[in-house]
C-alpha positions as CSV (number, residue, x, y, z in Angstrom):
1,M,0.6,-15.7,11.6
2,L,1.2,-17.5,8.2
3,A,0.2,-14.5,6.3
4,R,2.7,-12.4,8.1
5,R,5.9,-14.8,7.8
6,M,4.8,-15.1,3.8
7,A,4.7,-11.3,3.7
8,S,7.8,-10.9,5.2
9,T,9.9,-12.2,2.5
10,M,8.5,-9.5,0.1
11,S,10.7,-6.7,-0.5
12,A,11.9,-4.5,-3.2
13,S,14.7,-1.9,-3.6
14,S,15.8,0.8,-5.9
15,A,18.9,3.2,-5.5
16,A,18.1,4.9,-2.4
17,L,15.2,2.9,-0.9
18,T,14.3,-0.5,0.3
19,F,10.9,-1.3,0.8
20,E,10.0,-4.7,2.8
21,L,6.2,-5.8,3.1
22,V,5.8,-7.3,6.7
23,A,2.3,-8.1,6.8
24,K,-1.3,-7.7,5.4
25,C,-4.7,-7.7,7.0
26,S,-6.9,-11.0,6.0
27,T,-9.7,-8.7,5.8
28,T,-8.8,-5.1,4.4
29,R,-6.2,-4.0,2.4
30,A,-4.4,-2.6,4.9
31,R,-0.4,-3.2,5.2
32,A,2.5,-3.0,7.6
33,S,5.8,-2.5,6.1
34,I,9.2,-1.3,6.6
35,M,10.5,1.8,4.3
36,T,14.5,2.2,4.5
37,L,15.8,5.5,3.3
38,P,19.2,7.2,3.6
39,H,18.7,8.5,7.2
40,G,17.4,5.1,8.6
41,P,14.5,2.7,8.4
42,V,10.5,4.0,9.0
43,N,7.7,2.0,9.9
44,L,4.5,1.9,7.6
45,P,1.8,3.2,7.9
46,L,3.2,6.5,8.8
47,F,1.8,10.0,9.7
48,M,4.5,12.6,9.0
49,P,4.4,15.9,11.3
50,V,4.8,18.9,8.4
51,A,7.9,21.1,9.5
52,T,7.1,23.9,6.8
53,Q,10.2,26.0,7.1
54,A,12.6,23.4,8.5
55,S,11.1,23.6,11.9
56,L,8.1,22.2,13.8
57,K,6.5,24.9,15.4
58,G,6.9,24.9,19.2
59,L,9.4,21.7,19.3
60,T,13.2,21.2,19.1
61,P,14.4,18.5,17.0
62,E,15.0,16.4,20.2
63,Q,11.8,16.6,21.2
64,L,10.5,15.5,17.9
65,E,12.5,12.9,17.8
66,N,11.6,11.3,21.2
67,T,7.9,11.4,19.8
68,G,9.3,8.8,17.6
69,C,9.3,10.6,14.3
70,R,11.3,9.3,11.9
71,L,10.3,11.2,8.6
72,C,8.9,14.9,8.8
73,L,8.1,17.2,6.0
74,N,9.7,20.4,5.0
75,N,8.2,22.7,2.5
76,T,10.2,23.4,-1.0
77,Y,8.4,26.7,-1.8
78,H,9.3,28.5,1.5
79,L,12.6,26.9,2.0
80,G,13.8,28.4,-1.4
81,L,12.3,31.9,-0.8
82,K,14.2,32.1,2.7
83,P,16.9,30.9,3.6
84,G,17.0,30.3,0.1
85,Q,19.3,28.1,-2.3
86,E,22.3,29.7,-1.9
87,V,22.3,29.4,2.2
88,L,21.2,25.4,1.4
89,D,24.0,24.7,-0.5
90,A,26.6,26.4,1.6
91,V,25.3,24.7,4.8
92,G,25.0,21.2,3.1
93,G,21.2,21.0,2.8
94,A,18.2,20.6,5.4
95,H,19.4,18.1,7.7
96,K,22.4,20.1,8.8
97,F,20.2,23.4,9.0
98,Q,17.8,22.2,11.2
99,G,19.6,19.7,13.1
100,W,17.8,16.6,12.3
101,N,19.4,13.2,11.7
102,H,16.2,11.4,10.6
103,N,14.4,11.4,7.3
104,I,12.9,14.4,5.6
105,L,10.3,14.6,2.5
106,T,9.7,17.6,0.7
107,D,7.0,19.0,-1.2
108,S,7.7,20.1,-4.8
109,G,6.4,23.8,-4.2
110,G,3.5,23.8,-6.8
111,F,0.8,23.4,-4.2
112,Q,1.8,27.0,-2.4
113,M,2.2,28.5,-5.9
114,V,-1.7,27.7,-6.4
115,S,-3.1,28.0,-3.0
116,L,-1.0,31.0,-1.4
117,L,-0.4,33.1,-4.6
118,K,-3.6,35.0,-5.8
119,L,-1.7,35.9,-9.4
120,A,-0.3,32.4,-10.3
121,T,-0.1,31.1,-13.8
122,V,0.1,27.5,-14.9
123,T,1.8,27.1,-18.3
124,E,3.4,24.2,-19.9
125,E,6.6,25.9,-19.0
126,G,5.7,25.8,-15.4
127,V,4.2,28.0,-12.6
128,R,4.4,32.1,-13.1
129,F,3.8,34.0,-10.2
130,L,5.0,37.3,-8.4
131,S,7.3,37.3,-5.4
132,P,5.3,37.8,-2.4
133,H,8.3,39.6,-1.3
134,D,8.8,42.4,-3.7
135,G,6.3,41.7,-6.5
136,T,9.4,40.4,-9.0
137,P,7.8,38.0,-11.8
138,M,8.9,34.8,-10.7
139,L,9.0,31.0,-12.7
140,L,9.1,27.7,-10.7
141,T,9.6,24.9,-13.3
142,P,9.9,21.3,-12.9
143,E,13.8,21.6,-13.1
144,H,14.2,24.1,-10.8
145,S,11.6,22.3,-8.2
146,I,13.9,19.5,-8.4
147,S,16.9,21.5,-8.2
148,L,15.8,23.4,-4.8
149,Q,14.8,19.9,-3.5
150,N,18.3,18.6,-4.5
151,S,19.9,21.8,-2.4
152,I,17.6,20.8,0.2
153,G,18.9,17.1,0.5
154,S,15.6,15.4,1.4
155,D,15.4,11.8,1.5
156,I,12.3,11.9,-0.5
157,I,11.4,14.7,-3.1
158,M,8.0,15.2,-5.0
159,Q,7.7,15.8,-8.7
160,L,6.1,19.4,-9.5
161,D,2.1,18.7,-10.6
162,D,-0.2,20.4,-12.0
163,V,-2.8,21.2,-9.0
164,L,-6.3,21.9,-9.3
165,V,-8.8,21.8,-6.8
166,T,-11.0,18.4,-7.2
167,T,-14.6,20.4,-7.0
168,S,-13.4,22.4,-10.4
169,P,-16.2,21.5,-12.9
170,D,-14.0,22.1,-15.8
171,K,-13.4,18.5,-17.0
172,E,-11.2,19.6,-19.7
173,R,-8.8,21.7,-17.6
174,M,-8.5,18.6,-15.3
175,R,-7.4,16.3,-17.9
176,E,-5.1,18.8,-18.8
177,A,-3.6,19.0,-15.4
178,M,-3.3,15.4,-15.5
179,L,-1.5,14.8,-18.4
180,R,0.8,17.8,-17.8
181,S,1.4,16.1,-14.3
182,V,3.0,13.1,-16.5
183,R,4.8,15.2,-18.6
184,W,6.4,17.2,-15.8
185,L,7.4,14.2,-13.9
186,D,9.4,13.2,-17.3
187,R,11.2,16.4,-16.6
188,C,12.0,16.1,-12.9
189,I,13.2,12.8,-13.4
190,A,15.6,14.0,-16.3
191,A,16.7,17.2,-14.1
192,H,17.3,15.1,-10.6
193,K,20.9,15.1,-10.1
194,N,20.9,12.9,-7.0
195,P,19.0,9.5,-7.6
196,D,21.2,7.6,-5.7
197,R,20.6,9.5,-2.3
198,Q,17.2,10.8,-3.0
199,N,13.9,9.2,-3.7
200,L,11.8,11.1,-6.5
201,F,7.9,10.2,-5.8
202,C,5.1,11.0,-8.5
203,I,1.9,11.8,-8.1
204,I,-1.2,10.8,-9.3
205,Q,-3.9,13.6,-10.5
206,G,-7.3,13.4,-11.8
207,G,-9.8,15.0,-9.6
208,L,-12.7,13.0,-8.7
209,D,-13.3,11.1,-12.1
210,L,-12.0,7.6,-11.4
211,E,-11.1,6.8,-14.9
212,M,-8.7,9.9,-15.4
213,R,-7.2,8.5,-12.3
214,R,-6.9,4.9,-13.6
215,E,-5.3,6.3,-16.5
216,C,-2.8,8.5,-14.3
217,C,-1.9,5.4,-12.4
218,A,-1.2,3.5,-15.3
219,E,1.1,6.3,-16.5
220,M,2.8,7.1,-13.4
221,V,3.7,3.2,-12.8
222,A,5.1,2.7,-16.1
223,R,8.0,5.6,-14.8
224,D,8.8,3.1,-11.9
225,T,9.7,6.0,-9.4
226,P,10.7,4.7,-6.2
227,G,7.5,5.6,-4.3
228,I,3.8,6.7,-5.7
229,A,1.7,9.7,-3.9
230,V,-1.8,10.3,-4.8
231,G,-2.6,14.2,-4.9
232,G,-5.1,16.7,-5.1
233,L,-7.2,15.7,-2.4
234,S,-8.3,17.4,0.6
235,G,-9.6,20.1,-1.3
236,G,-13.3,20.2,0.0
237,E,-14.4,17.4,-2.1
238,A,-17.1,15.0,-0.1
239,K,-15.4,12.8,1.9
240,D,-17.3,9.7,0.1
241,D,-15.5,11.1,-3.2
242,F,-12.1,11.2,-1.7
243,C,-12.7,7.7,-0.4
244,R,-13.5,6.2,-3.8
245,V,-10.4,7.9,-5.5
246,V,-8.1,6.5,-2.7
247,G,-9.6,3.2,-2.8
248,A,-9.6,3.3,-6.7
249,C,-5.7,4.4,-6.7
250,T,-4.3,1.7,-4.1
251,Q,-5.9,-1.2,-6.1
252,L,-3.7,-0.5,-9.4
253,L,-0.5,0.5,-7.5
254,P,2.7,-1.8,-7.0
255,E,2.3,-3.9,-4.0
256,L,6.0,-3.5,-3.2
257,K,6.5,0.4,-3.4
258,P,4.9,2.9,-0.6
259,R,1.8,4.7,-1.3
260,Y,1.7,8.2,-0.2
261,V,-2.1,10.1,0.4
262,M,-1.0,14.0,0.4
263,G,-2.9,16.3,3.0
264,I,-4.4,13.9,5.0
265,G,-4.5,14.4,9.0
266,Y,-7.7,13.7,10.7
267,P,-7.7,10.7,12.7
268,E,-10.5,8.9,11.0
269,D,-9.0,9.7,7.5
270,L,-6.1,8.3,8.4
271,V,-7.6,4.9,9.7
272,V,-9.9,4.6,6.6
273,C,-7.1,5.1,4.1
274,V,-5.0,2.7,5.9
275,A,-7.8,0.5,5.6
276,L,-7.9,1.1,1.8
277,G,-4.3,0.1,1.2
278,A,-2.3,3.7,1.9
279,D,0.8,3.8,3.8
280,M,1.9,7.5,4.5
281,F,0.0,10.7,5.2
282,D,0.8,14.2,6.1
283,C,-1.1,17.4,7.5
284,V,-0.5,20.3,9.0
285,W,-3.8,20.0,11.0
286,P,-2.3,18.4,14.2
287,T,0.1,21.3,14.8
288,R,-2.2,24.2,13.8
289,T,-4.9,22.9,15.8
290,A,-2.7,23.0,18.8
291,R,-2.0,26.5,18.3
292,F,-6.0,26.8,18.8
293,G,-5.7,25.2,22.3
294,N,-6.9,22.0,20.8
295,A,-5.7,18.5,22.0
296,I,-6.4,15.5,19.9
297,T,-7.7,12.5,22.0
298,K,-9.1,9.2,21.3
299,F,-12.3,10.5,22.6
300,G,-12.3,13.3,20.2
301,V,-10.9,17.0,20.0
302,L,-10.8,18.9,23.4
303,N,-11.1,22.4,23.2
304,L,-8.4,23.9,26.5
305,K,-9.5,26.9,26.3
306,R,-12.9,26.2,27.5
307,E,-13.8,27.3,31.3
308,M,-14.7,23.9,32.2
309,Y,-10.8,23.0,32.1
310,A,-9.9,25.6,34.5
311,A,-9.9,23.6,37.7
312,D,-9.2,20.2,35.9
313,F,-6.1,18.8,37.5
314,G,-6.2,15.3,35.3
315,P,-3.7,15.0,32.2
316,I,-4.4,16.4,28.8
317,E,-5.4,12.4,28.0
318,K,-5.3,9.9,30.3
319,G,-3.4,6.7,29.5
320,C,-1.8,8.7,26.7
321,G,2.1,8.1,26.5
322,C,3.2,11.4,25.6
323,P,5.5,13.3,28.1
324,C,2.8,15.7,28.6
325,C,0.3,13.2,29.7
326,R,2.3,10.2,31.6
327,P,2.3,10.8,35.1
328,V,4.5,12.8,37.1
329,E,6.4,10.3,38.9
330,E,7.6,8.6,35.7
331,E,10.9,9.2,34.2
332,G,10.7,12.1,31.8
333,S,7.2,13.1,32.3
334,M,6.2,16.7,32.6
335,G,2.6,15.8,34.6
336,I,1.0,18.7,32.6
337,T,-2.4,19.2,33.6
338,R,-5.9,20.2,31.7
339,A,-5.9,23.3,34.0
340,F,-2.2,24.3,33.2
341,V,-2.7,24.4,29.4
342,H,-6.1,26.2,30.1
343,H,-4.4,28.7,31.9
344,N,-1.8,29.4,29.1
345,A,-3.8,29.0,26.1
346,A,-4.7,32.5,25.5
347,K,-1.5,34.3,26.6
348,E,1.5,32.3,26.4
349,T,3.2,30.2,23.8
350,V,3.8,27.2,26.4
351,A,0.5,25.8,25.9
352,A,0.7,25.7,22.0
353,H,4.0,23.7,22.6
354,L,2.6,21.4,24.8
355,L,-0.1,20.7,22.7
356,T,1.7,20.3,19.9
357,L,3.8,17.8,21.4
358,H,1.1,15.9,22.5
359,N,-1.0,15.9,19.3
360,V,2.4,14.6,17.1
361,W,2.6,12.2,19.7
362,Y,-0.9,11.2,19.2
363,Q,-0.7,11.0,15.3
364,L,2.1,9.1,15.5
365,N,1.0,6.6,17.7
366,L,-1.9,6.2,16.2
367,M,-0.1,4.8,13.3
368,R,2.2,2.5,15.5
369,E,-1.2,0.8,17.1
370,A,-2.7,0.3,13.5
371,R,0.5,-1.3,12.4
372,E,0.6,-3.6,15.5
373,A,-3.0,-4.5,15.0
374,I,-2.1,-5.3,11.3
375,I,0.7,-7.6,12.3
376,G,-1.4,-9.2,14.9
377,D,-4.3,-9.5,12.0
378,R,-6.4,-8.0,14.0
379,F,-7.0,-4.7,12.1
380,P,-10.7,-4.9,12.1
381,A,-11.2,-5.4,15.3
382,F,-8.9,-2.1,15.8
383,I,-10.9,-0.1,13.4
384,R,-14.3,-1.0,15.3
385,A,-12.7,-0.2,18.8
386,F,-11.0,3.0,17.2
387,F,-14.9,4.1,16.0
388,S,-16.7,3.0,19.3
389,Q,-14.5,5.2,21.5
390,L,-14.3,8.7,19.3
391,Y,-18.5,8.4,18.5
392,P,-21.2,7.7,21.5
393,D,-23.1,5.5,19.5
394,R,-23.0,3.8,16.1
395,Q,-25.7,6.2,14.7
396,S,-23.2,9.0,14.7
397,Y,-20.8,7.4,12.9
398,P,-20.1,9.2,9.8
399,S,-21.5,7.9,6.6
400,W,-18.6,8.2,4.6
401,A,-16.3,6.2,6.8
402,V,-19.0,3.1,7.1
403,D,-19.7,3.0,3.3
404,A,-15.9,2.9,2.3
405,L,-14.8,0.7,5.3
406,R,-17.7,-1.7,3.9
407,T,-15.8,-1.7,0.2
408,V,-12.9,-3.7,2.2
409,G,-15.2,-6.0,4.7
410,V,-15.2,-4.3,7.6
411,D,-19.0,-3.5,8.6
412,L,-19.3,-0.8,11.8
413,I,-22.8,-1.0,11.8
414,E,-23.5,-4.8,11.8
415,T,-21.1,-6.8,14.0
């Protein structure tokens, strides 16, 4: 508890963000903190659900709010296409447009340009691509990305970066992308019209080359943005390499700024990255997998489309605190059974809605429990309990997780 009291006095503020370090794990690099944004405080570590087109598929804003979510993602690329910047300016931004009174983070749109569009070309000017609607040549520049995000009005906006798949063998192109991302950050900073109410985060690039990542960290930290992201991962690289990049970057980042690892959503990844010193994560996986009939639980993912659940009248996950799973006699509970989800999974959207609600709640609660364990200085025990529930025996623990956790003082095999 002494470590917690000492940490609670540590805070730093920028124009639109205050970061307070509440506690640090005495073994790992895990931190618990409070990030206060224009639309309220957010407890870290945190998983952020992805509301791509200004809505989380299957959930109303009220349902999302009731999960405890206080920061979700919108997608700049999609909102820039539809409803478009003119509509966003007219309505007064995405908060009003989607009826969401809490915080929003927007990506820059650059990742979609590269991942979704086959005919996209990256130059120093920006990303040239053909409109998916009518084939018209278009250009996304750092300046236009920031302009779109200014119109969206998100509490956290991301720089436009030059994104490459980490497994690319072209080291020269990877270095070009890293250095261009630094130059584009400078252009984003210059174009940002609302630094008093929107926080611009930089994005560290460099592929799997740790020296390149360290060089990029130094350049980005020097720009003193309110928060810092580690980008370019979740692109098919080996988990060992992924963990090495996250660990190398977090060691070099300022203690009193939020650290965001982009595109991370599997529960094991979240727990390991928290241990490595990261604070914020996002991914479409929990909501997307719900639409395929999959429930995330502490014992693994359950495919409720399987016939074995046809007459299973238990909750989706026993002991889960989400509205779907709580006992029916509790206020606000729906008392949903596995059999009901199974019955509807192949033919009605209600199953996807219910599983989305459950999965989002699971992800947010996992980070809440991790935070409580950090504050209580029992995070290593939390990690061990998490993996022991997820895997039937220690020999089946993923080696990448075992190795990564050993670097921060937690040995899952030897207790």
